mmCIF file of the N, C-alpha and C atoms, coordinates in Angstrom:
data_MODEL
# 
_entry.id   MODEL 
# 
loop_
_atom_site.group_PDB 
_atom_site.id 
_atom_site.type_symbol 
_atom_site.label_atom_id 
_atom_site.label_alt_id 
_atom_site.label_comp_id 
_atom_site.label_asym_id 
_atom_site.label_entity_id 
_atom_site.label_seq_id 
_atom_site.pdbx_PDB_ins_code 
_atom_site.Cartn_x 
_atom_site.Cartn_y 
_atom_site.Cartn_z 
_atom_site.occupancy 
_atom_site.B_iso_or_equiv 
_atom_site.pdbx_formal_charge 
_atom_site.auth_seq_id 
_atom_site.auth_comp_id 
_atom_site.auth_asym_id 
_atom_site.auth_atom_id 
_atom_site.pdbx_PDB_model_num 
ATOM 1   N N  . MET A 1 1  ? 25.181  73.701 -79.099 1.00 0.00 ? 1  MET A N  1 
ATOM 2   C CA . MET A 1 1  ? 24.145  72.977 -79.816 1.00 0.00 ? 1  MET A CA 1 
ATOM 3   C C  . MET A 1 1  ? 23.446  73.954 -80.754 1.00 0.00 ? 1  MET A C  1 
ATOM 4   N N  . GLY A 1 2  ? 23.231  73.533 -81.983 1.00 0.00 ? 2  GLY A N  1 
ATOM 5   C CA . GLY A 1 2  ? 22.578  74.383 -82.973 1.00 0.00 ? 2  GLY A CA 1 
ATOM 6   C C  . GLY A 1 2  ? 21.094  74.540 -82.692 1.00 0.00 ? 2  GLY A C  1 
ATOM 7   N N  . GLU A 1 3  ? 20.493  75.531 -83.319 1.00 0.00 ? 3  GLU A N  1 
ATOM 8   C CA . GLU A 1 3  ? 19.070  75.818 -83.104 1.00 0.00 ? 3  GLU A CA 1 
ATOM 9   C C  . GLU A 1 3  ? 18.172  74.668 -83.559 1.00 0.00 ? 3  GLU A C  1 
ATOM 10  N N  . LEU A 1 4  ? 18.511  74.037 -84.674 1.00 0.00 ? 4  LEU A N  1 
ATOM 11  C CA . LEU A 1 4  ? 17.706  72.921 -85.150 1.00 0.00 ? 4  LEU A CA 1 
ATOM 12  C C  . LEU A 1 4  ? 17.760  71.752 -84.163 1.00 0.00 ? 4  LEU A C  1 
ATOM 13  N N  . ALA A 1 5  ? 18.928  71.495 -83.612 1.00 0.00 ? 5  ALA A N  1 
ATOM 14  C CA . ALA A 1 5  ? 19.072  70.415 -82.627 1.00 0.00 ? 5  ALA A CA 1 
ATOM 15  C C  . ALA A 1 5  ? 18.245  70.710 -81.381 1.00 0.00 ? 5  ALA A C  1 
ATOM 16  N N  . LYS A 1 6  ? 18.221  71.978 -80.952 1.00 0.00 ? 6  LYS A N  1 
ATOM 17  C CA . LYS A 1 6  ? 17.402  72.363 -79.789 1.00 0.00 ? 6  LYS A CA 1 
ATOM 18  C C  . LYS A 1 6  ? 15.922  72.147 -80.086 1.00 0.00 ? 6  LYS A C  1 
ATOM 19  N N  . TRP A 1 7  ? 15.493  72.528 -81.298 1.00 0.00 ? 7  TRP A N  1 
ATOM 20  C CA . TRP A 1 7  ? 14.101  72.384 -81.702 1.00 0.00 ? 7  TRP A CA 1 
ATOM 21  C C  . TRP A 1 7  ? 13.697  70.909 -81.713 1.00 0.00 ? 7  TRP A C  1 
ATOM 22  N N  . ARG A 1 8  ? 14.549  70.055 -82.270 1.00 0.00 ? 8  ARG A N  1 
ATOM 23  C CA . ARG A 1 8  ? 14.235  68.621 -82.341 1.00 0.00 ? 8  ARG A CA 1 
ATOM 24  C C  . ARG A 1 8  ? 14.163  68.004 -80.961 1.00 0.00 ? 8  ARG A C  1 
ATOM 25  N N  . LYS A 1 9  ? 14.975  68.473 -80.049 1.00 0.00 ? 9  LYS A N  1 
ATOM 26  C CA . LYS A 1 9  ? 14.992  67.937 -78.687 1.00 0.00 ? 9  LYS A CA 1 
ATOM 27  C C  . LYS A 1 9  ? 13.687  68.267 -77.955 1.00 0.00 ? 9  LYS A C  1 
ATOM 28  N N  . GLN A 1 10 ? 13.008  69.350 -78.354 1.00 0.00 ? 10 GLN A N  1 
ATOM 29  C CA . GLN A 1 10 ? 11.765  69.760 -77.696 1.00 0.00 ? 10 GLN A CA 1 
ATOM 30  C C  . GLN A 1 10 ? 10.570  68.876 -78.068 1.00 0.00 ? 10 GLN A C  1 
ATOM 31  N N  . GLN A 1 11 ? 10.689  68.024 -79.049 1.00 0.00 ? 11 GLN A N  1 
ATOM 32  C CA . GLN A 1 11 ? 9.622   67.115 -79.483 1.00 0.00 ? 11 GLN A CA 1 
ATOM 33  C C  . GLN A 1 11 ? 8.302   67.863 -79.721 1.00 0.00 ? 11 GLN A C  1 
ATOM 34  N N  . TRP A 1 12 ? 8.219   68.629 -80.781 1.00 0.00 ? 12 TRP A N  1 
ATOM 35  C CA . TRP A 1 12 ? 7.014   69.383 -81.108 1.00 0.00 ? 12 TRP A CA 1 
ATOM 36  C C  . TRP A 1 12 ? 5.895   68.435 -81.519 1.00 0.00 ? 12 TRP A C  1 
ATOM 37  N N  . VAL A 1 13 ? 4.694   68.724 -81.034 1.00 0.00 ? 13 VAL A N  1 
ATOM 38  C CA . VAL A 1 13 ? 3.521   67.895 -81.320 1.00 0.00 ? 13 VAL A CA 1 
ATOM 39  C C  . VAL A 1 13 ? 2.414   68.744 -81.943 1.00 0.00 ? 13 VAL A C  1 
ATOM 40  N N  . ARG A 1 14 ? 1.543   68.080 -82.679 1.00 0.00 ? 14 ARG A N  1 
ATOM 41  C CA . ARG A 1 14 ? 0.435   68.731 -83.373 1.00 0.00 ? 14 ARG A CA 1 
ATOM 42  C C  . ARG A 1 14 ? -0.791  68.724 -82.468 1.00 0.00 ? 14 ARG A C  1 
ATOM 43  N N  . ILE A 1 15 ? -1.465  69.881 -82.373 1.00 0.00 ? 15 ILE A N  1 
ATOM 44  C CA . ILE A 1 15 ? -2.640  70.040 -81.523 1.00 0.00 ? 15 ILE A CA 1 
ATOM 45  C C  . ILE A 1 15 ? -3.872  70.234 -82.403 1.00 0.00 ? 15 ILE A C  1 
ATOM 46  N N  . GLY A 1 16 ? -4.904  69.428 -82.165 1.00 0.00 ? 16 GLY A N  1 
ATOM 47  C CA . GLY A 1 16 ? -6.152  69.556 -82.914 1.00 0.00 ? 16 GLY A CA 1 
ATOM 48  C C  . GLY A 1 16 ? -7.057  70.597 -82.281 1.00 0.00 ? 16 GLY A C  1 
ATOM 49  N N  . THR A 1 17 ? -8.091  71.001 -83.003 1.00 0.00 ? 17 THR A N  1 
ATOM 50  C CA . THR A 1 17 ? -9.016  72.023 -82.497 1.00 0.00 ? 17 THR A CA 1 
ATOM 51  C C  . THR A 1 17 ? -9.841  71.526 -81.316 1.00 0.00 ? 17 THR A C  1 
ATOM 52  N N  . ASP A 1 18 ? -9.816  70.216 -81.060 1.00 0.00 ? 18 ASP A N  1 
ATOM 53  C CA . ASP A 1 18 ? -10.505 69.668 -79.894 1.00 0.00 ? 18 ASP A CA 1 
ATOM 54  C C  . ASP A 1 18 ? -9.613  69.684 -78.652 1.00 0.00 ? 18 ASP A C  1 
ATOM 55  N N  . GLY A 1 19 ? -8.341  70.098 -78.814 1.00 0.00 ? 19 GLY A N  1 
ATOM 56  C CA . GLY A 1 19 ? -7.412  70.195 -77.690 1.00 0.00 ? 19 GLY A CA 1 
ATOM 57  C C  . GLY A 1 19 ? -6.582  68.948 -77.469 1.00 0.00 ? 19 GLY A C  1 
ATOM 58  N N  . ASN A 1 20 ? -6.793  67.926 -78.277 1.00 0.00 ? 20 ASN A N  1 
ATOM 59  C CA . ASN A 1 20 ? -6.026  66.695 -78.139 1.00 0.00 ? 20 ASN A CA 1 
ATOM 60  C C  . ASN A 1 20 ? -4.721  66.772 -78.911 1.00 0.00 ? 20 ASN A C  1 
ATOM 61  N N  . ILE A 1 21 ? -3.719  66.060 -78.419 1.00 0.00 ? 21 ILE A N  1 
ATOM 62  C CA . ILE A 1 21 ? -2.443  65.949 -79.116 1.00 0.00 ? 21 ILE A CA 1 
ATOM 63  C C  . ILE A 1 21 ? -2.626  64.893 -80.198 1.00 0.00 ? 21 ILE A C  1 
ATOM 64  N N  . LYS A 1 22 ? -2.368  65.273 -81.441 1.00 0.00 ? 22 LYS A N  1 
ATOM 65  C CA . LYS A 1 22 ? -2.664  64.423 -82.600 1.00 0.00 ? 22 LYS A CA 1 
ATOM 66  C C  . LYS A 1 22 ? -1.466  63.665 -83.144 1.00 0.00 ? 22 LYS A C  1 
ATOM 67  N N  . GLY A 1 23 ? -0.261  63.991 -82.701 1.00 0.00 ? 23 GLY A N  1 
ATOM 68  C CA . GLY A 1 23 ? 0.929   63.321 -83.212 1.00 0.00 ? 23 GLY A CA 1 
ATOM 69  C C  . GLY A 1 23 ? 2.054   64.318 -83.398 1.00 0.00 ? 23 GLY A C  1 
ATOM 70  N N  . PRO A 1 24 ? 3.121   63.892 -84.058 1.00 0.00 ? 24 PRO A N  1 
ATOM 71  C CA . PRO A 1 24 ? 4.260   64.794 -84.256 1.00 0.00 ? 24 PRO A CA 1 
ATOM 72  C C  . PRO A 1 24 ? 3.927   65.961 -85.189 1.00 0.00 ? 24 PRO A C  1 
ATOM 73  N N  . CYS A 1 25 ? 4.578   67.068 -84.987 1.00 0.00 ? 25 CYS A N  1 
ATOM 74  C CA . CYS A 1 25 ? 4.398   68.257 -85.813 1.00 0.00 ? 25 CYS A CA 1 
ATOM 75  C C  . CYS A 1 25 ? 4.812   67.938 -87.245 1.00 0.00 ? 25 CYS A C  1 
ATOM 76  N N  . GLY A 1 26 ? 4.096   68.492 -88.194 1.00 0.00 ? 26 GLY A N  1 
ATOM 77  C CA . GLY A 1 26 ? 4.429   68.295 -89.593 1.00 0.00 ? 26 GLY A CA 1 
ATOM 78  C C  . GLY A 1 26 ? 3.689   67.147 -90.242 1.00 0.00 ? 26 GLY A C  1 
ATOM 79  N N  . THR A 1 27 ? 2.752   66.518 -89.510 1.00 0.00 ? 27 THR A N  1 
ATOM 80  C CA . THR A 1 27 ? 2.027   65.381 -90.069 1.00 0.00 ? 27 THR A CA 1 
ATOM 81  C C  . THR A 1 27 ? 0.581   65.723 -90.406 1.00 0.00 ? 27 THR A C  1 
ATOM 82  N N  . SER A 1 28 ? 0.244   67.014 -90.419 1.00 0.00 ? 28 SER A N  1 
ATOM 83  C CA . SER A 1 28 ? -1.120  67.436 -90.733 1.00 0.00 ? 28 SER A CA 1 
ATOM 84  C C  . SER A 1 28 ? -1.445  67.136 -92.188 1.00 0.00 ? 28 SER A C  1 
ATOM 85  N N  . LYS A 1 29 ? -2.629  66.587 -92.433 1.00 0.00 ? 29 LYS A N  1 
ATOM 86  C CA . LYS A 1 29 ? -3.062  66.275 -93.794 1.00 0.00 ? 29 LYS A CA 1 
ATOM 87  C C  . LYS A 1 29 ? -3.421  67.545 -94.567 1.00 0.00 ? 29 LYS A C  1 
ATOM 88  N N  . ASN A 1 30 ? -3.906  68.562 -93.855 1.00 0.00 ? 30 ASN A N  1 
ATOM 89  C CA . ASN A 1 30 ? -4.316  69.813 -94.485 1.00 0.00 ? 30 ASN A CA 1 
ATOM 90  C C  . ASN A 1 30 ? -3.091  70.722 -94.623 1.00 0.00 ? 30 ASN A C  1 
ATOM 91  N N  . LYS A 1 31 ? -2.506  70.753 -95.789 1.00 0.00 ? 31 LYS A N  1 
ATOM 92  C CA . LYS A 1 31 ? -1.267  71.525 -95.998 1.00 0.00 ? 31 LYS A CA 1 
ATOM 93  C C  . LYS A 1 31 ? -1.534  73.027 -96.127 1.00 0.00 ? 31 LYS A C  1 
ATOM 94  N N  . LYS A 1 32 ? -2.735  73.432 -96.548 1.00 0.00 ? 32 LYS A N  1 
ATOM 95  C CA . LYS A 1 32 ? -3.050  74.852 -96.689 1.00 0.00 ? 32 LYS A CA 1 
ATOM 96  C C  . LYS A 1 32 ? -3.386  75.506 -95.355 1.00 0.00 ? 32 LYS A C  1 
ATOM 97  N N  . ASN A 1 33 ? -3.925  74.742 -94.412 1.00 0.00 ? 33 ASN A N  1 
ATOM 98  C CA . ASN A 1 33 ? -4.291  75.273 -93.097 1.00 0.00 ? 33 ASN A CA 1 
ATOM 99  C C  . ASN A 1 33 ? -3.950  74.224 -92.042 1.00 0.00 ? 33 ASN A C  1 
ATOM 100 N N  . PRO A 1 34 ? -2.639  74.030 -91.759 1.00 0.00 ? 34 PRO A N  1 
ATOM 101 C CA . PRO A 1 34 ? -2.225  72.965 -90.851 1.00 0.00 ? 34 PRO A CA 1 
ATOM 102 C C  . PRO A 1 34 ? -2.594  73.249 -89.387 1.00 0.00 ? 34 PRO A C  1 
ATOM 103 N N  . ASP A 1 35 ? -2.510  72.194 -88.582 1.00 0.00 ? 35 ASP A N  1 
ATOM 104 C CA . ASP A 1 35 ? -2.802  72.310 -87.158 1.00 0.00 ? 35 ASP A CA 1 
ATOM 105 C C  . ASP A 1 35 ? -1.715  73.106 -86.440 1.00 0.00 ? 35 ASP A C  1 
ATOM 106 N N  . ARG A 1 36 ? -2.038  73.548 -85.233 1.00 0.00 ? 36 ARG A N  1 
ATOM 107 C CA . ARG A 1 36 ? -1.082  74.252 -84.368 1.00 0.00 ? 36 ARG A CA 1 
ATOM 108 C C  . ARG A 1 36 ? -0.065  73.244 -83.844 1.00 0.00 ? 36 ARG A C  1 
ATOM 109 N N  . CYS A 1 37 ? 1.181   73.641 -83.738 1.00 0.00 ? 37 CYS A N  1 
ATOM 110 C CA . CYS A 1 37 ? 2.226   72.815 -83.149 1.00 0.00 ? 37 CYS A CA 1 
ATOM 111 C C  . CYS A 1 37 ? 2.797   73.513 -81.922 1.00 0.00 ? 37 CYS A C  1 
ATOM 112 N N  . LEU A 1 38 ? 3.092   72.721 -80.896 1.00 0.00 ? 38 LEU A N  1 
ATOM 113 C CA . LEU A 1 38 ? 3.697   73.217 -79.664 1.00 0.00 ? 38 LEU A CA 1 
ATOM 114 C C  . LEU A 1 38 ? 4.736   72.192 -79.194 1.00 0.00 ? 38 LEU A C  1 
ATOM 115 N N  . PRO A 1 39 ? 5.742   72.647 -78.416 1.00 0.00 ? 39 PRO A N  1 
ATOM 116 C CA . PRO A 1 39 ? 6.639   71.667 -77.810 1.00 0.00 ? 39 PRO A CA 1 
ATOM 117 C C  . PRO A 1 39 ? 5.825   70.756 -76.880 1.00 0.00 ? 39 PRO A C  1 
ATOM 118 N N  . LYS A 1 40 ? 6.152   69.484 -76.844 1.00 0.00 ? 40 LYS A N  1 
ATOM 119 C CA . LYS A 1 40 ? 5.383   68.516 -76.064 1.00 0.00 ? 40 LYS A CA 1 
ATOM 120 C C  . LYS A 1 40 ? 5.265   68.941 -74.606 1.00 0.00 ? 40 LYS A C  1 
ATOM 121 N N  . ARG A 1 41 ? 6.339   69.422 -74.045 1.00 0.00 ? 41 ARG A N  1 
ATOM 122 C CA . ARG A 1 41 ? 6.336   69.849 -72.630 1.00 0.00 ? 41 ARG A CA 1 
ATOM 123 C C  . ARG A 1 41 ? 5.338   70.984 -72.396 1.00 0.00 ? 41 ARG A C  1 
ATOM 124 N N  . LYS A 1 42 ? 5.306   71.951 -73.314 1.00 0.00 ? 42 LYS A N  1 
ATOM 125 C CA . LYS A 1 42 ? 4.373   73.077 -73.208 1.00 0.00 ? 42 LYS A CA 1 
ATOM 126 C C  . LYS A 1 42 ? 2.937   72.594 -73.385 1.00 0.00 ? 42 LYS A C  1 
ATOM 127 N N  . ALA A 1 43 ? 2.726   71.721 -74.365 1.00 0.00 ? 43 ALA A N  1 
ATOM 128 C CA . ALA A 1 43 ? 1.387   71.210 -74.630 1.00 0.00 ? 43 ALA A CA 1 
ATOM 129 C C  . ALA A 1 43 ? 0.818   70.475 -73.420 1.00 0.00 ? 43 ALA A C  1 
ATOM 130 N N  . LEU A 1 44 ? 1.660   69.725 -72.732 1.00 0.00 ? 44 LEU A N  1 
ATOM 131 C CA . LEU A 1 44 ? 1.202   68.987 -71.554 1.00 0.00 ? 44 LEU A CA 1 
ATOM 132 C C  . LEU A 1 44 ? 1.036   69.878 -70.325 1.00 0.00 ? 44 LEU A C  1 
ATOM 133 N N  . SER A 1 45 ? 1.721   71.025 -70.310 1.00 0.00 ? 45 SER A N  1 
ATOM 134 C CA . SER A 1 45 ? 1.661   71.903 -69.131 1.00 0.00 ? 45 SER A CA 1 
ATOM 135 C C  . SER A 1 45 ? 0.424   72.797 -69.120 1.00 0.00 ? 45 SER A C  1 
ATOM 136 N N  . ILE A 1 46 ? -0.235  72.960 -70.261 1.00 0.00 ? 46 ILE A N  1 
ATOM 137 C CA . ILE A 1 46 ? -1.453  73.770 -70.305 1.00 0.00 ? 46 ILE A CA 1 
ATOM 138 C C  . ILE A 1 46 ? -2.655  72.838 -70.431 1.00 0.00 ? 46 ILE A C  1 
ATOM 139 N N  . GLY A 1 47 ? -3.802  73.313 -70.071 1.00 0.00 ? 47 GLY A N  1 
ATOM 140 C CA . GLY A 1 47 ? -5.003  72.494 -70.102 1.00 0.00 ? 47 GLY A CA 1 
ATOM 141 C C  . GLY A 1 47 ? -5.505  72.222 -71.516 1.00 0.00 ? 47 GLY A C  1 
ATOM 142 N N  . LYS A 1 48 ? -6.386  71.250 -71.601 1.00 0.00 ? 48 LYS A N  1 
ATOM 143 C CA . LYS A 1 48 ? -6.958  70.868 -72.901 1.00 0.00 ? 48 LYS A CA 1 
ATOM 144 C C  . LYS A 1 48 ? -7.708  72.036 -73.530 1.00 0.00 ? 48 LYS A C  1 
ATOM 145 N N  . SER A 1 49 ? -8.408  72.831 -72.720 1.00 0.00 ? 49 SER A N  1 
ATOM 146 C CA . SER A 1 49 ? -9.158  73.966 -73.270 1.00 0.00 ? 49 SER A CA 1 
ATOM 147 C C  . SER A 1 49 ? -8.223  75.035 -73.818 1.00 0.00 ? 49 SER A C  1 
ATOM 148 N N  . ALA A 1 50 ? -7.065  75.239 -73.177 1.00 0.00 ? 50 ALA A N  1 
ATOM 149 C CA . ALA A 1 50 ? -6.091  76.214 -73.671 1.00 0.00 ? 50 ALA A CA 1 
ATOM 150 C C  . ALA A 1 50 ? -5.462  75.733 -74.977 1.00 0.00 ? 50 ALA A C  1 
ATOM 151 N N  . ARG A 1 51 ? -5.200  74.427 -75.072 1.00 0.00 ? 51 ARG A N  1 
ATOM 152 C CA . ARG A 1 51 ? -4.669  73.866 -76.328 1.00 0.00 ? 51 ARG A CA 1 
ATOM 153 C C  . ARG A 1 51 ? -5.695  74.040 -77.446 1.00 0.00 ? 51 ARG A C  1 
ATOM 154 N N  . ALA A 1 52 ? -6.952  73.768 -77.148 1.00 0.00 ? 52 ALA A N  1 
ATOM 155 C CA . ALA A 1 52 ? -8.015  73.905 -78.150 1.00 0.00 ? 52 ALA A CA 1 
ATOM 156 C C  . ALA A 1 52 ? -8.154  75.356 -78.596 1.00 0.00 ? 52 ALA A C  1 
ATOM 157 N N  . ALA A 1 53 ? -8.057  76.288 -77.649 1.00 0.00 ? 53 ALA A N  1 
ATOM 158 C CA . ALA A 1 53 ? -8.220  77.715 -77.971 1.00 0.00 ? 53 ALA A CA 1 
ATOM 159 C C  . ALA A 1 53 ? -7.132  78.193 -78.929 1.00 0.00 ? 53 ALA A C  1 
ATOM 160 N N  . THR A 1 54 ? -5.881  77.810 -78.679 1.00 0.00 ? 54 THR A N  1 
ATOM 161 C CA . THR A 1 54 ? -4.796  78.261 -79.550 1.00 0.00 ? 54 THR A CA 1 
ATOM 162 C C  . THR A 1 54 ? -4.888  77.584 -80.927 1.00 0.00 ? 54 THR A C  1 
ATOM 163 N N  . ALA A 1 55 ? -5.336  76.328 -80.972 1.00 0.00 ? 55 ALA A N  1 
ATOM 164 C CA . ALA A 1 55 ? -5.492  75.636 -82.253 1.00 0.00 ? 55 ALA A CA 1 
ATOM 165 C C  . ALA A 1 55 ? -6.629  76.261 -83.070 1.00 0.00 ? 55 ALA A C  1 
ATOM 166 N N  . ARG A 1 56 ? -7.747  76.585 -82.410 1.00 0.00 ? 56 ARG A N  1 
ATOM 167 C CA . ARG A 1 56 ? -8.873  77.215 -83.113 1.00 0.00 ? 56 ARG A CA 1 
ATOM 168 C C  . ARG A 1 56 ? -8.479  78.590 -83.632 1.00 0.00 ? 56 ARG A C  1 
ATOM 169 N N  . LYS A 1 57 ? -7.700  79.339 -82.833 1.00 0.00 ? 57 LYS A N  1 
ATOM 170 C CA . LYS A 1 57 ? -7.247  80.675 -83.258 1.00 0.00 ? 57 LYS A CA 1 
ATOM 171 C C  . LYS A 1 57 ? -6.405  80.558 -84.534 1.00 0.00 ? 57 LYS A C  1 
ATOM 172 N N  . LYS A 1 58 ? -5.495  79.597 -84.555 1.00 0.00 ? 58 LYS A N  1 
ATOM 173 C CA . LYS A 1 58 ? -4.641  79.416 -85.735 1.00 0.00 ? 58 LYS A CA 1 
ATOM 174 C C  . LYS A 1 58 ? -5.479  79.067 -86.967 1.00 0.00 ? 58 LYS A C  1 
ATOM 175 N N  . LYS A 1 59 ? -6.395  78.126 -86.834 1.00 0.00 ? 59 LYS A N  1 
ATOM 176 C CA . LYS A 1 59 ? -7.242  77.728 -87.959 1.00 0.00 ? 59 LYS A CA 1 
ATOM 177 C C  . LYS A 1 59 ? -8.077  78.907 -88.471 1.00 0.00 ? 59 LYS A C  1 
ATOM 178 N N  . ARG A 1 60 ? -8.689  79.643 -87.543 1.00 0.00 ? 60 ARG A N  1 
ATOM 179 C CA . ARG A 1 60 ? -9.569  80.762 -87.904 1.00 0.00 ? 60 ARG A CA 1 
ATOM 180 C C  . ARG A 1 60 ? -8.793  81.851 -88.645 1.00 0.00 ? 60 ARG A C  1 
ATOM 181 N N  . GLU A 1 61 ? -7.639  82.244 -88.113 1.00 0.00 ? 61 GLU A N  1 
ATOM 182 C CA . GLU A 1 61 ? -6.883  83.342 -88.718 1.00 0.00 ? 61 GLU A CA 1 
ATOM 183 C C  . GLU A 1 61 ? -6.195  82.928 -90.016 1.00 0.00 ? 61 GLU A C  1 
ATOM 184 N N  . GLN A 1 62 ? -5.761  81.680 -90.117 1.00 0.00 ? 62 GLN A N  1 
ATOM 185 C CA . GLN A 1 62 ? -5.151  81.235 -91.370 1.00 0.00 ? 62 GLN A CA 1 
ATOM 186 C C  . GLN A 1 62 ? -6.202  81.136 -92.470 1.00 0.00 ? 62 GLN A C  1 
ATOM 187 N N  . LYS A 1 63 ? -7.408  80.774 -92.099 1.00 0.00 ? 63 LYS A N  1 
ATOM 188 C CA . LYS A 1 63 ? -8.503  80.709 -93.073 1.00 0.00 ? 63 LYS A CA 1 
ATOM 189 C C  . LYS A 1 63 ? -8.758  82.099 -93.656 1.00 0.00 ? 63 LYS A C  1 
ATOM 190 N N  . GLY A 1 64 ? -8.536  83.144 -92.853 1.00 0.00 ? 64 GLY A N  1 
ATOM 191 C CA . GLY A 1 64 ? -8.705  84.519 -93.300 1.00 0.00 ? 64 GLY A CA 1 
ATOM 192 C C  . GLY A 1 64 ? -7.527  85.047 -94.101 1.00 0.00 ? 64 GLY A C  1 
ATOM 193 N N  . GLY A 1 65 ? -6.480  84.239 -94.259 1.00 0.00 ? 65 GLY A N  1 
ATOM 194 C CA . GLY A 1 65 ? -5.363  84.646 -95.097 1.00 0.00 ? 65 GLY A CA 1 
ATOM 195 C C  . GLY A 1 65 ? -4.074  84.990 -94.374 1.00 0.00 ? 65 GLY A C  1 
ATOM 196 N N  . ARG A 1 66 ? -4.071  84.987 -93.046 1.00 0.00 ? 66 ARG A N  1 
ATOM 197 C CA . ARG A 1 66 ? -2.830  85.287 -92.329 1.00 0.00 ? 66 ARG A CA 1 
ATOM 198 C C  . ARG A 1 66 ? -1.859  84.133 -92.444 1.00 0.00 ? 66 ARG A C  1 
ATOM 199 N N  . LYS A 1 67 ? -0.588  84.449 -92.641 1.00 0.00 ? 67 LYS A N  1 
ATOM 200 C CA . LYS A 1 67 ? 0.440   83.416 -92.761 1.00 0.00 ? 67 LYS A CA 1 
ATOM 201 C C  . LYS A 1 67 ? 0.986   83.001 -91.398 1.00 0.00 ? 67 LYS A C  1 
ATOM 202 N N  . VAL A 1 68 ? 1.238   83.977 -90.535 1.00 0.00 ? 68 VAL A N  1 
ATOM 203 C CA . VAL A 1 68 ? 1.798   83.711 -89.214 1.00 0.00 ? 68 VAL A CA 1 
ATOM 204 C C  . VAL A 1 68 ? 0.768   84.104 -88.175 1.00 0.00 ? 68 VAL A C  1 
ATOM 205 N N  . VAL A 1 69 ? 0.436   83.170 -87.285 1.00 0.00 ? 69 VAL A N  1 
ATOM 206 C CA . VAL A 1 69 ? -0.566  83.410 -86.254 1.00 0.00 ? 69 VAL A CA 1 
ATOM 207 C C  . VAL A 1 69 ? 0.079   83.146 -84.903 1.00 0.00 ? 69 VAL A C  1 
ATOM 208 N N  . SER A 1 70 ? 0.071   84.159 -84.018 1.00 0.00 ? 70 SER A N  1 
ATOM 209 C CA . SER A 1 70 ? 0.687   83.992 -82.706 1.00 0.00 ? 70 SER A CA 1 
ATOM 210 C C  . SER A 1 70 ? -0.172  83.106 -81.812 1.00 0.00 ? 70 SER A C  1 
ATOM 211 N N  . ASN A 1 71 ? 0.466   82.510 -80.816 1.00 0.00 ? 71 ASN A N  1 
ATOM 212 C CA . ASN A 1 71 ? -0.239  81.693 -79.835 1.00 0.00 ? 71 ASN A CA 1 
ATOM 213 C C  . ASN A 1 71 ? -1.080  82.563 -78.927 1.00 0.00 ? 71 ASN A C  1 
ATOM 214 N N  . THR A 1 72 ? -2.013  81.926 -78.221 1.00 0.00 ? 72 THR A N  1 
ATOM 215 C CA . THR A 1 72 ? -2.745  82.618 -77.172 1.00 0.00 ? 72 THR A CA 1 
ATOM 216 C C  . THR A 1 72 ? -1.790  82.838 -76.001 1.00 0.00 ? 72 THR A C  1 
ATOM 217 N N  . ALA A 1 73 ? -2.161  83.673 -75.050 1.00 0.00 ? 73 ALA A N  1 
ATOM 218 C CA . ALA A 1 73 ? -1.270  84.018 -73.929 1.00 0.00 ? 73 ALA A CA 1 
ATOM 219 C C  . ALA A 1 73 ? -0.805  82.785 -73.166 1.00 0.00 ? 73 ALA A C  1 
ATOM 220 N N  . LYS A 1 74 ? -1.715  81.856 -72.884 1.00 0.00 ? 74 LYS A N  1 
ATOM 221 C CA . LYS A 1 74 ? -1.339  80.665 -72.128 1.00 0.00 ? 74 LYS A CA 1 
ATOM 222 C C  . LYS A 1 74 ? -0.427  79.724 -72.905 1.00 0.00 ? 74 LYS A C  1 
ATOM 223 N N  . ALA A 1 75 ? -0.495  79.756 -74.210 1.00 0.00 ? 75 ALA A N  1 
ATOM 224 C CA . ALA A 1 75 ? 0.282   78.833 -75.042 1.00 0.00 ? 75 ALA A CA 1 
ATOM 225 C C  . ALA A 1 75 ? 1.581   79.440 -75.563 1.00 0.00 ? 75 ALA A C  1 
ATOM 226 N N  . LYS A 1 76 ? 1.938   80.648 -75.150 1.00 0.00 ? 76 LYS A N  1 
ATOM 227 C CA . LYS A 1 76 ? 3.182   81.281 -75.609 1.00 0.00 ? 76 LYS A CA 1 
ATOM 228 C C  . LYS A 1 76 ? 4.372   80.409 -75.238 1.00 0.00 ? 76 LYS A C  1 
ATOM 229 N N  . VAL A 1 77 ? 5.265   80.227 -76.186 1.00 0.00 ? 77 VAL A N  1 
ATOM 230 C CA . VAL A 1 77 ? 6.489   79.447 -75.959 1.00 0.00 ? 77 VAL A CA 1 
ATOM 231 C C  . VAL A 1 77 ? 7.611   80.431 -75.700 1.00 0.00 ? 77 VAL A C  1 
ATOM 232 N N  . ARG A 1 78 ? 8.226   80.285 -74.548 1.00 0.00 ? 78 ARG A N  1 
ATOM 233 C CA . ARG A 1 78 ? 9.344   81.161 -74.184 1.00 0.00 ? 78 ARG A CA 1 
ATOM 234 C C  . ARG A 1 78 ? 10.638  80.371 -74.283 1.00 0.00 ? 78 ARG A C  1 
ATOM 235 N N  . ASN A 1 79 ? 11.567  80.873 -75.058 1.00 0.00 ? 79 ASN A N  1 
ATOM 236 C CA . ASN A 1 79 ? 12.856  80.205 -75.213 1.00 0.00 ? 79 ASN A CA 1 
ATOM 237 C C  . ASN A 1 79 ? 13.834  80.762 -74.201 1.00 0.00 ? 79 ASN A C  1 
ATOM 238 N N  . GLY A 1 80 ? 14.553  79.863 -73.614 1.00 0.00 ? 80 GLY A N  1 
ATOM 239 C CA . GLY A 1 80 ? 15.575  80.351 -72.704 1.00 0.00 ? 80 GLY A CA 1 
ATOM 240 C C  . GLY A 1 80 ? 15.893  79.442 -71.596 1.00 0.00 ? 80 GLY A C  1 
# 
């Protein structure tokens, strides 16, 4: 199975700064500073506060000009 097929199977979802799941990844209205995306399984396995923390980190650091922002420790996605 190709990498794109694996990614699509994971059902990535968009996380808002309030910690709620907002919908599928790639549907953020703000194209310059989009929301954090996580695989649905990962998003559901961590608490709402952990989802909010990683989303706030992404928004804060992208606002400062960073292009790539890593997840918080609890929200790290491990492939394998």
